[in-house]
N, CA, C and O atoms as a Tripos MOL2 file, in Angstrom:
@<TRIPOS>MOLECULE
protein
  280   279    70     0     0
PROTEIN
NO_CHARGES

@<TRIPOS>ATOM
      1 N           0.8290   -1.1900    0.0000 N.3       1 MET1
      2 CA          0.0000    0.0000    0.0000 C.3       1 MET1
      3 C           0.8710    1.2500    0.0000 C.2       1 MET1
      4 O           0.4880    2.2810   -0.5540 O.2       1 MET1
      5 N           2.0440    1.1570    0.6230 N.am      2 LEU2
      6 CA          2.9440    2.3060    0.6020 C.3       2 LEU2
      7 C           3.3960    2.6280   -0.8160 C.2       2 LEU2
      8 O           3.4560    3.7960   -1.2000 O.2       2 LEU2
      9 N           3.7120    1.6060   -1.5870 N.am      3 LEU3
     10 CA          4.0940    1.8370   -2.9800 C.3       3 LEU3
     11 C           2.9680    2.5130   -3.7440 C.2       3 LEU3
     12 O           3.2080    3.4150   -4.5470 O.2       3 LEU3
     13 N           1.7640    2.0840   -3.4990 N.am      4 GLN4
     14 CA          0.6240    2.6470   -4.1900 C.3       4 GLN4
     15 C           0.4980    4.1370   -3.8610 C.2       4 GLN4
     16 O           0.1770    4.9430   -4.7340 O.2       4 GLN4
     17 N           0.7470    4.4950   -2.6180 N.am      5 ILE5
     18 CA          0.6570    5.8970   -2.2060 C.3       5 ILE5
     19 C           1.8470    6.6980   -2.7270 C.2       5 ILE5
     20 O           1.6720    7.7610   -3.3240 O.2       5 ILE5
     21 N           3.0640    6.1840   -2.4980 N.am      6 PHE6
     22 CA          4.2670    6.9200   -2.8770 C.3       6 PHE6
     23 C           4.4000    7.1100   -4.3860 C.2       6 PHE6
     24 O           4.8750    8.1500   -4.8410 O.2       6 PHE6
     25 N           3.9880    6.1250   -5.1520 N.am      7 LYS7
     26 CA          4.1430    6.1740   -6.6070 C.3       7 LYS7
     27 C           2.8620    6.5730   -7.3380 C.2       7 LYS7
     28 O           2.8140    6.5290   -8.5670 O.2       7 LYS7
     29 N           1.8280    6.9600   -6.5960 N.am      8 SER8
     30 CA          0.5550    7.4280   -7.1610 C.3       8 SER8
     31 C          -0.0520    6.4280   -8.1480 C.2       8 SER8
     32 O          -0.4540    6.7870   -9.2540 O.2       8 SER8
     33 N          -0.1060    5.1780   -7.7220 N.am      9 VAL9
     34 CA         -0.7310    4.1370   -8.5390 C.3       9 VAL9
     35 C          -2.2190    4.1310   -8.2030 C.2       9 VAL9
     36 O          -2.5940    4.0520   -7.0330 O.2       9 VAL9
     37 N          -3.0600    4.2150   -9.2200 N.am     10 ARG10
     38 CA         -4.4970    4.4340   -9.0210 C.3      10 ARG10
     39 C          -5.2630    3.2660   -8.4220 C.2      10 ARG10
     40 O          -6.2610    3.4820   -7.7350 O.2      10 ARG10
     41 N          -4.8250    2.0350   -8.6640 N.am     11 SER11
     42 CA         -5.6070    0.8970   -8.1860 C.3      11 SER11
     43 C          -4.6930   -0.2720   -7.8380 C.2      11 SER11
     44 O          -3.5180   -0.2970   -8.2020 O.2      11 SER11
     45 N          -5.2640   -1.2370   -7.1230 N.am     12 GLU12
     46 CA         -4.4980   -2.4360   -6.7900 C.3      12 GLU12
     47 C          -4.1540   -3.2320   -8.0430 C.2      12 GLU12
     48 O          -3.0880   -3.8430   -8.1290 O.2      12 GLU12
     49 N          -5.0480   -3.2190   -8.9950 N.am     13 ARG13
     50 CA         -4.7970   -3.9540  -10.2380 C.3      13 ARG13
     51 C          -3.5710   -3.3740  -10.9570 C.2      13 ARG13
     52 O          -2.7150   -4.1220  -11.4280 O.2      13 ARG13
     53 N          -3.4900   -2.0530  -11.0390 N.am     14 LEU14
     54 CA         -2.3270   -1.4230  -11.6640 C.3      14 LEU14
     55 C          -1.0610   -1.6250  -10.8320 C.2      14 LEU14
     56 O           0.0360   -1.7600  -11.3760 O.2      14 LEU14
     57 N          -1.2250   -1.6460   -9.5190 N.am     15 LEU15
     58 CA         -0.0780   -1.8930   -8.6440 C.3      15 LEU15
     59 C           0.4980   -3.2830   -8.8870 C.2      15 LEU15
     60 O           1.7150   -3.4390   -8.9810 O.2      15 LEU15
     61 N          -0.3580   -4.2860   -8.9900 N.am     16 MET16
     62 CA          0.1060   -5.6430   -9.2460 C.3      16 MET16
     63 C           0.7040   -5.7630  -10.6510 C.2      16 MET16
     64 O           1.6620   -6.5070  -10.8630 O.2      16 MET16
     65 N           0.1360   -5.0280  -11.6030 N.am     17 GLU17
     66 CA          0.6870   -5.0360  -12.9630 C.3      17 GLU17
     67 C           2.0910   -4.4390  -12.9690 C.2      17 GLU17
     68 O           2.9950   -4.9870  -13.6000 O.2      17 GLU17
     69 N           2.2760   -3.3330  -12.2790 N.am     18 GLN18
     70 CA          3.5950   -2.7130  -12.2290 C.3      18 GLN18
     71 C           4.5800   -3.5610  -11.4430 C.2      18 GLN18
     72 O           5.7690   -3.5820  -11.7610 O.2      18 GLN18
     73 N           4.1090   -4.2530  -10.4320 N.am     19 THR19
     74 CA          4.9800   -5.1330   -9.6640 C.3      19 THR19
     75 C           5.4630   -6.2980  -10.5220 C.2      19 THR19
     76 O           6.5240   -6.8680  -10.2650 O.2      19 THR19
     77 N           4.6910   -6.6450  -11.5280 N.am     20 GLN20
     78 CA          5.0720   -7.7270  -12.4420 C.3      20 GLN20
     79 C           6.3860   -7.4140  -13.1560 C.2      20 GLN20
     80 O           7.2070   -8.3100  -13.3560 O.2      20 GLN20
     81 N           6.5950   -6.1570  -13.5420 N.am     21 TYR21
     82 CA          7.7840   -5.8250  -14.3360 C.3      21 TYR21
     83 C           8.7310   -4.8040  -13.7080 C.2      21 TYR21
     84 O           9.8380   -4.6180  -14.2130 O.2      21 TYR21
     85 N           8.3330   -4.1410  -12.6290 N.am     22 ASN22
     86 CA          9.1620   -3.1000  -12.0240 C.3      22 ASN22
     87 C          10.0460   -3.7040  -10.9360 C.2      22 ASN22
     88 O           9.5410   -4.1630   -9.9110 O.2      22 ASN22
     89 N          11.3550   -3.7080  -11.1520 N.am     23 LEU23
     90 CA         12.2760   -4.3200  -10.1900 C.3      23 LEU23
     91 C          12.2960   -3.5850   -8.8560 C.2      23 LEU23
     92 O          12.4920   -4.2170   -7.8180 O.2      23 LEU23
     93 N          12.0990   -2.2750   -8.8540 N.am     24 LEU24
     94 CA         12.0390   -1.5230   -7.6040 C.3      24 LEU24
     95 C          10.8460   -1.9800   -6.7600 C.2      24 LEU24
     96 O          10.9740   -2.1750   -5.5510 O.2      24 LEU24
     97 N           9.7030   -2.1470   -7.3920 N.am     25 PHE25
     98 CA          8.5190   -2.6180   -6.6800 C.3      25 PHE25
     99 C           8.7610   -4.0130   -6.1150 C.2      25 PHE25
    100 O           8.4160   -4.2940   -4.9670 O.2      25 PHE25
    101 N           9.3570   -4.8840   -6.9280 N.am     26 ARG26
    102 CA          9.6400   -6.2630   -6.4830 C.3      26 ARG26
    103 C          10.5740   -6.2560   -5.2820 C.2      26 ARG26
    104 O          10.3520   -6.9850   -4.3160 O.2      26 ARG26
    105 N          11.6150   -5.4370   -5.3400 N.am     27 TRP27
    106 CA         12.5670   -5.3520   -4.2350 C.3      27 TRP27
    107 C          11.8630   -4.8490   -2.9740 C.2      27 TRP27
    108 O          12.0840   -5.3760   -1.8840 O.2      27 TRP27
    109 N          11.0170   -3.8300   -3.1240 N.am     28 PHE28
    110 CA         10.3490   -3.2130   -1.9840 C.3      28 PHE28
    111 C           9.4500   -4.2060   -1.2460 C.2      28 PHE28
    112 O           9.3690   -4.1780   -0.0180 O.2      28 PHE28
    113 N           8.7820   -5.0750   -1.9870 N.am     29 VAL29
    114 CA          7.8690   -6.0360   -1.3510 C.3      29 VAL29
    115 C           8.5250   -7.3770   -1.0770 C.2      29 VAL29
    116 O           7.8790   -8.2780   -0.5420 O.2      29 VAL29
    117 N           9.7950   -7.5310   -1.4310 N.am     30 GLY30
    118 CA         10.5270   -8.7440   -1.1070 C.3      30 GLY30
    119 C          10.3570   -9.8810   -2.0950 C.2      30 GLY30
    120 O          10.5270  -11.0450   -1.7320 O.2      30 GLY30
    121 N          10.0260   -9.5640   -3.3390 N.am     31 LEU31
    122 CA          9.8850  -10.5900   -4.3650 C.3      31 LEU31
    123 C          11.1650  -10.6660   -5.1890 C.2      31 LEU31
    124 O          11.7530   -9.6410   -5.5320 O.2      31 LEU31
    125 N          11.5890  -11.8780   -5.5030 N.am     32 SER32
    126 CA         12.7230  -12.0300   -6.4110 C.3      32 SER32
    127 C          12.2070  -11.9340   -7.8420 C.2      32 SER32
    128 O          11.0010  -11.8390   -8.0710 O.2      32 SER32
    129 N          13.1240  -11.9610   -8.7950 N.am     33 MET33
    130 CA         12.7260  -11.8510  -10.2010 C.3      33 MET33
    131 C          11.9070  -13.0460  -10.6590 C.2      33 MET33
    132 O          11.1370  -12.9330  -11.6130 O.2      33 MET33
    133 N          12.0560  -14.1940   -9.9980 N.am     34 ASP34
    134 CA         11.3460  -15.4070  -10.3950 C.3      34 ASP34
    135 C           9.9990  -15.5910   -9.7070 C.2      34 ASP34
    136 O           9.1850  -16.4000  -10.1510 O.2      34 ASP34
    137 N           9.7560  -14.8530   -8.6330 N.am     35 ASP35
    138 CA          8.5150  -15.0120   -7.8740 C.3      35 ASP35
    139 C           7.3210  -14.4820   -8.6640 C.2      35 ASP35
    140 O           7.4230  -13.5050   -9.4050 O.2      35 ASP35
    141 N           6.2000  -15.1490   -8.4840 N.am     36 SER36
    142 CA          4.9880  -14.6610   -9.1380 C.3      36 SER36
    143 C           4.3550  -13.5670   -8.2810 C.2      36 SER36
    144 O           4.4940  -13.5530   -7.0580 O.2      36 SER36
    145 N           3.6730  -12.6750   -8.9380 N.am     37 VAL37
    146 CA          3.0220  -11.5400   -8.2810 C.3      37 VAL37
    147 C           1.6310  -11.9760   -7.8490 C.2      37 VAL37
    148 O           1.0070  -12.8220   -8.4900 O.2      37 VAL37
    149 N           1.1510  -11.3930   -6.7620 N.am     38 TRP38
    150 CA         -0.1660  -11.7380   -6.2350 C.3      38 TRP38
    151 C          -1.2640  -11.2930   -7.1880 C.2      38 TRP38
    152 O          -1.0960  -10.3620   -7.9750 O.2      38 TRP38
    153 N          -2.3840  -11.9840   -7.0920 N.am     39 MET39
    154 CA         -3.5660  -11.5890   -7.8560 C.3      39 MET39
    155 C          -4.1500  -10.3500   -7.1790 C.2      39 MET39
    156 O          -4.1330  -10.2700   -5.9510 O.2      39 MET39
    157 N          -4.6650   -9.3860   -7.9350 N.am     40 PRO40
    158 CA         -5.2060   -8.1650   -7.3260 C.3      40 PRO40
    159 C          -6.3330   -8.4370   -6.3330 C.2      40 PRO40
    160 O          -6.4460   -7.7310   -5.3300 O.2      40 PRO40
    161 N          -7.1660   -9.4410   -6.5880 N.am     41 THR41
    162 CA         -8.2690   -9.7300   -5.6590 C.3      41 THR41
    163 C          -7.7390  -10.2340   -4.3150 C.2      41 THR41
    164 O          -8.2890   -9.9000   -3.2650 O.2      41 THR41
    165 N          -6.6860  -11.0290   -4.3470 N.am     42 VAL42
    166 CA         -6.0760  -11.5190   -3.1050 C.3      42 VAL42
    167 C          -5.4750  -10.3500   -2.3290 C.2      42 VAL42
    168 O          -5.6230  -10.2560   -1.1110 O.2      42 VAL42
    169 N          -4.7970   -9.4610   -3.0530 N.am     43 PHE43
    170 CA         -4.1990   -8.2860   -2.4240 C.3      43 PHE43
    171 C          -5.2870   -7.4340   -1.7680 C.2      43 PHE43
    172 O          -5.1120   -6.9740   -0.6400 O.2      43 PHE43
    173 N          -6.3970   -7.2220   -2.4550 N.am     44 THR44
    174 CA         -7.4900   -6.3990   -1.9300 C.3      44 THR44
    175 C          -8.0830   -7.0160   -0.6650 C.2      44 THR44
    176 O          -8.3260   -6.3060    0.3110 O.2      44 THR44
    177 N          -8.3160   -8.3230   -0.6690 N.am     45 LYS45
    178 CA         -8.8820   -8.9800    0.5170 C.3      45 LYS45
    179 C          -7.9240   -8.9100    1.6950 C.2      45 LYS45
    180 O          -8.3560   -8.6900    2.8260 O.2      45 LYS45
    181 N          -6.6330   -9.0950    1.4500 N.am     46 ASN46
    182 CA         -5.6600   -9.0060    2.5330 C.3      46 ASN46
    183 C          -5.5440   -7.5810    3.0650 C.2      46 ASN46
    184 O          -5.3520   -7.3770    4.2640 O.2      46 ASN46
    185 N          -5.6590   -6.5980    2.1750 N.am     47 ARG47
    186 CA         -5.6390   -5.1990    2.6080 C.3      47 ARG47
    187 C          -6.8180   -4.9110    3.5270 C.2      47 ARG47
    188 O          -6.6600   -4.2550    4.5560 O.2      47 ARG47
    189 N          -7.9800   -5.3920    3.1650 N.am     48 GLU48
    190 CA         -9.1700   -5.1780    3.9900 C.3      48 GLU48
    191 C          -9.0070   -5.8250    5.3610 C.2      48 GLU48
    192 O          -9.4190   -5.2490    6.3680 O.2      48 GLU48
    193 N          -8.4160   -7.0090    5.4110 N.am     49 ARG49
    194 CA         -8.1650   -7.6720    6.7000 C.3      49 ARG49
    195 C          -7.1700   -6.8800    7.5350 C.2      49 ARG49
    196 O          -7.3480   -6.7310    8.7440 O.2      49 ARG49
    197 N          -6.1310   -6.3770    6.8970 N.am     50 LEU50
    198 CA         -5.1050   -5.6160    7.6080 C.3      50 LEU50
    199 C          -5.6770   -4.3360    8.1980 C.2      50 LEU50
    200 O          -5.4050   -4.0020    9.3510 O.2      50 LEU50
    201 N          -6.4580   -3.6280    7.4170 N.am     51 ILE51
    202 CA         -7.0220   -2.3660    7.8820 C.3      51 ILE51
    203 C          -7.9960   -2.5860    9.0270 C.2      51 ILE51
    204 O          -8.0650   -1.7630    9.9390 O.2      51 ILE51
    205 N          -8.7450   -3.6730    9.0000 N.am     52 SER52
    206 CA         -9.7150   -3.9260   10.0640 C.3      52 SER52
    207 C          -9.0580   -4.4060   11.3540 C.2      52 SER52
    208 O          -9.7060   -4.4500   12.4000 O.2      52 SER52
    209 N          -7.7880   -4.7630   11.2880 N.am     53 HIS53
    210 CA         -7.0640   -5.2670   12.4550 C.3      53 HIS53
    211 C          -6.5460   -4.0970   13.2840 C.2      53 HIS53
    212 O          -6.1750   -3.0630   12.7300 O.2      53 HIS53
    213 N          -6.5170   -4.2510   14.6090 N.am     54 ASP54
    214 CA         -6.0930   -3.1800   15.5060 C.3      54 ASP54
    215 C          -4.6300   -2.7980   15.3260 C.2      54 ASP54
    216 O          -4.2610   -1.6590   15.6120 O.2      54 ASP54
    217 N          -3.7920   -3.7090   14.8650 N.am     55 ASP55
    218 CA         -2.3770   -3.3970   14.6790 C.3      55 ASP55
    219 C          -2.1710   -2.2960   13.6420 C.2      55 ASP55
    220 O          -1.2790   -1.4610   13.7940 O.2      55 ASP55
    221 N          -2.9780   -2.2880   12.6060 N.am     56 ALA56
    222 CA         -2.8620   -1.2430   11.5820 C.3      56 ALA56
    223 C          -3.1950    0.1220   12.1670 C.2      56 ALA56
    224 O          -2.5530    1.1190   11.8390 O.2      56 ALA56
    225 N          -4.1930    0.1610   13.0270 N.am     57 ILE57
    226 CA         -4.5720    1.4150   13.6660 C.3      57 ILE57
    227 C          -3.4720    1.8800   14.6150 C.2      57 ILE57
    228 O          -3.1600    3.0700   14.6680 O.2      57 ILE57
    229 N          -2.8840    0.9500   15.3630 N.am     58 GLU58
    230 CA         -1.7870    1.2960   16.2630 C.3      58 GLU58
    231 C          -0.5770    1.8090   15.4930 C.2      58 GLU58
    232 O           0.0680    2.7650   15.9220 O.2      58 GLU58
    233 N          -0.2600    1.1830   14.3590 N.am     59 LEU59
    234 CA          0.8480    1.6320   13.5310 C.3      59 LEU59
    235 C           0.5970    3.0420   13.0140 C.2      59 LEU59
    236 O           1.4880    3.8900   13.0650 O.2      59 LEU59
    237 N          -0.5970    3.2950   12.5220 N.am     60 PHE60
    238 CA         -0.9290    4.6280   12.0260 C.3      60 PHE60
    239 C          -0.8130    5.6620   13.1320 C.2      60 PHE60
    240 O          -0.2700    6.7450   12.9110 O.2      60 PHE60
    241 N          -1.3120    5.3450   14.3150 N.am     61 ASN61
    242 CA         -1.2410    6.2920   15.4320 C.3      61 ASN61
    243 C           0.2040    6.5450   15.8560 C.2      61 ASN61
    244 O           0.5510    7.6730   16.2080 O.2      61 ASN61
    245 N           1.0490    5.5190   15.8290 N.am     62 ALA62
    246 CA          2.4610    5.6960   16.1750 C.3      62 ALA62
    247 C           3.1580    6.5760   15.1510 C.2      62 ALA62
    248 O           3.9480    7.4440   15.5220 O.2      62 ALA62
    249 N           2.8790    6.3690   13.8690 N.am     63 LEU63
    250 CA          3.4610    7.1990   12.8230 C.3      63 LEU63
    251 C           2.9800    8.6350   12.9280 C.2      63 LEU63
    252 O           3.7510    9.5680   12.7030 O.2      63 LEU63
    253 N           1.7410    8.8150   13.2590 N.am     64 LEU64
    254 CA          1.1900   10.1490   13.4370 C.3      64 LEU64
    255 C           1.8530   10.8710   14.6020 C.2      64 LEU64
    256 O           2.1500   12.0620   14.5140 O.2      64 LEU64
    257 N           2.0850   10.1440   15.7000 N.am     65 ALA65
    258 CA          2.7490   10.7300   16.8600 C.3      65 ALA65
    259 C           4.1730   11.1660   16.5240 C.2      65 ALA65
    260 O           4.6240   12.2230   16.9650 O.2      65 ALA65
    261 N           4.8800   10.3470   15.7430 N.am     66 ILE66
    262 CA          6.2430   10.6920   15.3260 C.3      66 ILE66
    263 C           6.2160   11.9380   14.4490 C.2      66 ILE66
    264 O           7.0500   12.8280   14.6080 O.2      66 ILE66
    265 N           5.2730   12.0020   13.5390 N.am     67 ALA67
    266 CA          5.1710   13.1640   12.6450 C.3      67 ALA67
    267 C           4.8550   14.4410   13.4240 C.2      67 ALA67
    268 O           5.3580   15.5150   13.0940 O.2      67 ALA67
    269 N           4.0310   14.3200   14.4450 N.am     68 GLU68
    270 CA          3.6690   15.4960   15.2390 C.3      68 GLU68
    271 C           4.8520   15.9900   16.0720 C.2      68 GLU68
    272 O           4.9350   17.1840   16.3590 O.2      68 GLU68
    273 N           5.7730   15.0970   16.4710 N.am     69 GLN69
    274 CA          6.9430   15.4940   17.2340 C.3      69 GLN69
    275 C           7.9050   16.3220   16.3960 C.2      69 GLN69
    276 O           8.5960   17.1990   16.9150 O.2      69 GLN69
    277 N           7.9460   16.0440   15.1050 N.am     70 ASN70
    278 CA          8.8750   16.7550   14.2120 C.3      70 ASN70
    279 C           8.2060   17.9590   13.7170 C.2      70 ASN70
    280 O           8.7930   18.7190   12.9470 O.2      70 ASN70
@<TRIPOS>BOND
     1     1     2 1
     2     2     3 1
     3     3     4 2
     4     3     5 am
     5     5     6 1
     6     6     7 1
     7     7     8 2
     8     7     9 am
     9     9    10 1
    10    10    11 1
    11    11    12 2
    12    11    13 am
    13    13    14 1
    14    14    15 1
    15    15    16 2
    16    15    17 am
    17    17    18 1
    18    18    19 1
    19    19    20 2
    20    19    21 am
    21    21    22 1
    22    22    23 1
    23    23    24 2
    24    23    25 am
    25    25    26 1
    26    26    27 1
    27    27    28 2
    28    27    29 am
    29    29    30 1
    30    30    31 1
    31    31    32 2
    32    31    33 am
    33    33    34 1
    34    34    35 1
    35    35    36 2
    36    35    37 am
    37    37    38 1
    38    38    39 1
    39    39    40 2
    40    39    41 am
    41    41    42 1
    42    42    43 1
    43    43    44 2
    44    43    45 am
    45    45    46 1
    46    46    47 1
    47    47    48 2
    48    47    49 am
    49    49    50 1
    50    50    51 1
    51    51    52 2
    52    51    53 am
    53    53    54 1
    54    54    55 1
    55    55    56 2
    56    55    57 am
    57    57    58 1
    58    58    59 1
    59    59    60 2
    60    59    61 am
    61    61    62 1
    62    62    63 1
    63    63    64 2
    64    63    65 am
    65    65    66 1
    66    66    67 1
    67    67    68 2
    68    67    69 am
    69    69    70 1
    70    70    71 1
    71    71    72 2
    72    71    73 am
    73    73    74 1
    74    74    75 1
    75    75    76 2
    76    75    77 am
    77    77    78 1
    78    78    79 1
    79    79    80 2
    80    79    81 am
    81    81    82 1
    82    82    83 1
    83    83    84 2
    84    83    85 am
    85    85    86 1
    86    86    87 1
    87    87    88 2
    88    87    89 am
    89    89    90 1
    90    90    91 1
    91    91    92 2
    92    91    93 am
    93    93    94 1
    94    94    95 1
    95    95    96 2
    96    95    97 am
    97    97    98 1
    98    98    99 1
    99    99   100 2
   100    99   101 am
   101   101   102 1
   102   102   103 1
   103   103   104 2
   104   103   105 am
   105   105   106 1
   106   106   107 1
   107   107   108 2
   108   107   109 am
   109   109   110 1
   110   110   111 1
   111   111   112 2
   112   111   113 am
   113   113   114 1
   114   114   115 1
   115   115   116 2
   116   115   117 am
   117   117   118 1
   118   118   119 1
   119   119   120 2
   120   119   121 am
   121   121   122 1
   122   122   123 1
   123   123   124 2
   124   123   125 am
   125   125   126 1
   126   126   127 1
   127   127   128 2
   128   127   129 am
   129   129   130 1
   130   130   131 1
   131   131   132 2
   132   131   133 am
   133   133   134 1
   134   134   135 1
   135   135   136 2
   136   135   137 am
   137   137   138 1
   138   138   139 1
   139   139   140 2
   140   139   141 am
   141   141   142 1
   142   142   143 1
   143   143   144 2
   144   143   145 am
   145   145   146 1
   146   146   147 1
   147   147   148 2
   148   147   149 am
   149   149   150 1
   150   150   151 1
   151   151   152 2
   152   151   153 am
   153   153   154 1
   154   154   155 1
   155   155   156 2
   156   155   157 am
   157   157   158 1
   158   158   159 1
   159   159   160 2
   160   159   161 am
   161   161   162 1
   162   162   163 1
   163   163   164 2
   164   163   165 am
   165   165   166 1
   166   166   167 1
   167   167   168 2
   168   167   169 am
   169   169   170 1
   170   170   171 1
   171   171   172 2
   172   171   173 am
   173   173   174 1
   174   174   175 1
   175   175   176 2
   176   175   177 am
   177   177   178 1
   178   178   179 1
   179   179   180 2
   180   179   181 am
   181   181   182 1
   182   182   183 1
   183   183   184 2
   184   183   185 am
   185   185   186 1
   186   186   187 1
   187   187   188 2
   188   187   189 am
   189   189   190 1
   190   190   191 1
   191   191   192 2
   192   191   193 am
   193   193   194 1
   194   194   195 1
   195   195   196 2
   196   195   197 am
   197   197   198 1
   198   198   199 1
   199   199   200 2
   200   199   201 am
   201   201   202 1
   202   202   203 1
   203   203   204 2
   204   203   205 am
   205   205   206 1
   206   206   207 1
   207   207   208 2
   208   207   209 am
   209   209   210 1
   210   210   211 1
   211   211   212 2
   212   211   213 am
   213   213   214 1
   214   214   215 1
   215   215   216 2
   216   215   217 am
   217   217   218 1
   218   218   219 1
   219   219   220 2
   220   219   221 am
   221   221   222 1
   222   222   223 1
   223   223   224 2
   224   223   225 am
   225   225   226 1
   226   226   227 1
   227   227   228 2
   228   227   229 am
   229   229   230 1
   230   230   231 1
   231   231   232 2
   232   231   233 am
   233   233   234 1
   234   234   235 1
   235   235   236 2
   236   235   237 am
   237   237   238 1
   238   238   239 1
   239   239   240 2
   240   239   241 am
   241   241   242 1
   242   242   243 1
   243   243   244 2
   244   243   245 am
   245   245   246 1
   246   246   247 1
   247   247   248 2
   248   247   249 am
   249   249   250 1
   250   250   251 1
   251   251   252 2
   252   251   253 am
   253   253   254 1
   254   254   255 1
   255   255   256 2
   256   255   257 am
   257   257   258 1
   258   258   259 1
   259   259   260 2
   260   259   261 am
   261   261   262 1
   262   262   263 1
   263   263   264 2
   264   263   265 am
   265   265   266 1
   266   266   267 1
   267   267   268 2
   268   267   269 am
   269   269   270 1
   270   270   271 1
   271   271   272 2
   272   271   273 am
   273   273   274 1
   274   274   275 1
   275   275   276 2
   276   275   277 am
   277   277   278 1
   278   278   279 1
   279   279   280 2
@<TRIPOS>SUBSTRUCTURE
     1 MET1         2 RESIDUE 1 A MET
     2 LEU2         6 RESIDUE 1 A LEU
     3 LEU3        10 RESIDUE 1 A LEU
     4 GLN4        14 RESIDUE 1 A GLN
     5 ILE5        18 RESIDUE 1 A ILE
     6 PHE6        22 RESIDUE 1 A PHE
     7 LYS7        26 RESIDUE 1 A LYS
     8 SER8        30 RESIDUE 1 A SER
     9 VAL9        34 RESIDUE 1 A VAL
    10 ARG10       38 RESIDUE 1 A ARG
    11 SER11       42 RESIDUE 1 A SER
    12 GLU12       46 RESIDUE 1 A GLU
    13 ARG13       50 RESIDUE 1 A ARG
    14 LEU14       54 RESIDUE 1 A LEU
    15 LEU15       58 RESIDUE 1 A LEU
    16 MET16       62 RESIDUE 1 A MET
    17 GLU17       66 RESIDUE 1 A GLU
    18 GLN18       70 RESIDUE 1 A GLN
    19 THR19       74 RESIDUE 1 A THR
    20 GLN20       78 RESIDUE 1 A GLN
    21 TYR21       82 RESIDUE 1 A TYR
    22 ASN22       86 RESIDUE 1 A ASN
    23 LEU23       90 RESIDUE 1 A LEU
    24 LEU24       94 RESIDUE 1 A LEU
    25 PHE25       98 RESIDUE 1 A PHE
    26 ARG26      102 RESIDUE 1 A ARG
    27 TRP27      106 RESIDUE 1 A TRP
    28 PHE28      110 RESIDUE 1 A PHE
    29 VAL29      114 RESIDUE 1 A VAL
    30 GLY30      118 RESIDUE 1 A GLY
    31 LEU31      122 RESIDUE 1 A LEU
    32 SER32      126 RESIDUE 1 A SER
    33 MET33      130 RESIDUE 1 A MET
    34 ASP34      134 RESIDUE 1 A ASP
    35 ASP35      138 RESIDUE 1 A ASP
    36 SER36      142 RESIDUE 1 A SER
    37 VAL37      146 RESIDUE 1 A VAL
    38 TRP38      150 RESIDUE 1 A TRP
    39 MET39      154 RESIDUE 1 A MET
    40 PRO40      158 RESIDUE 1 A PRO
    41 THR41      162 RESIDUE 1 A THR
    42 VAL42      166 RESIDUE 1 A VAL
    43 PHE43      170 RESIDUE 1 A PHE
    44 THR44      174 RESIDUE 1 A THR
    45 LYS45      178 RESIDUE 1 A LYS
    46 ASN46      182 RESIDUE 1 A ASN
    47 ARG47      186 RESIDUE 1 A ARG
    48 GLU48      190 RESIDUE 1 A GLU
    49 ARG49      194 RESIDUE 1 A ARG
    50 LEU50      198 RESIDUE 1 A LEU
    51 ILE51      202 RESIDUE 1 A ILE
    52 SER52      206 RESIDUE 1 A SER
    53 HIS53      210 RESIDUE 1 A HIS
    54 ASP54      214 RESIDUE 1 A ASP
    55 ASP55      218 RESIDUE 1 A ASP
    56 ALA56      222 RESIDUE 1 A ALA
    57 ILE57      226 RESIDUE 1 A ILE
    58 GLU58      230 RESIDUE 1 A GLU
    59 LEU59      234 RESIDUE 1 A LEU
    60 PHE60      238 RESIDUE 1 A PHE
    61 ASN61      242 RESIDUE 1 A ASN
    62 ALA62      246 RESIDUE 1 A ALA
    63 LEU63      250 RESIDUE 1 A LEU
    64 LEU64      254 RESIDUE 1 A LEU
    65 ALA65      258 RESIDUE 1 A ALA
    66 ILE66      262 RESIDUE 1 A ILE
    67 ALA67      266 RESIDUE 1 A ALA
    68 GLU68      270 RESIDUE 1 A GLU
    69 GLN69      274 RESIDUE 1 A GLN
    70 ASN70      278 RESIDUE 1 A ASN
C-alpha cells in the first residue's frame, strides 16, 4: 500500500501489474525476479483484513505521533 501511495498508482490492479515488471517494486515487497506476483483480488482482501485489524490502527497512530513530534 505504501508503494501505491508513494508512486501514485491508481488501483491495486495497476499496482500488481507494475509489480510484475518493475524491479524496484519487487525489491520493496521482497519478491525475487522469479517469484509470481499476487492476484489483485487476493491483495485487496488481505488489505481489507489488515485495515480492520487493531495493529494497523496502532501503527498509524504511532506514525502520526512521530510526525507530530517533528
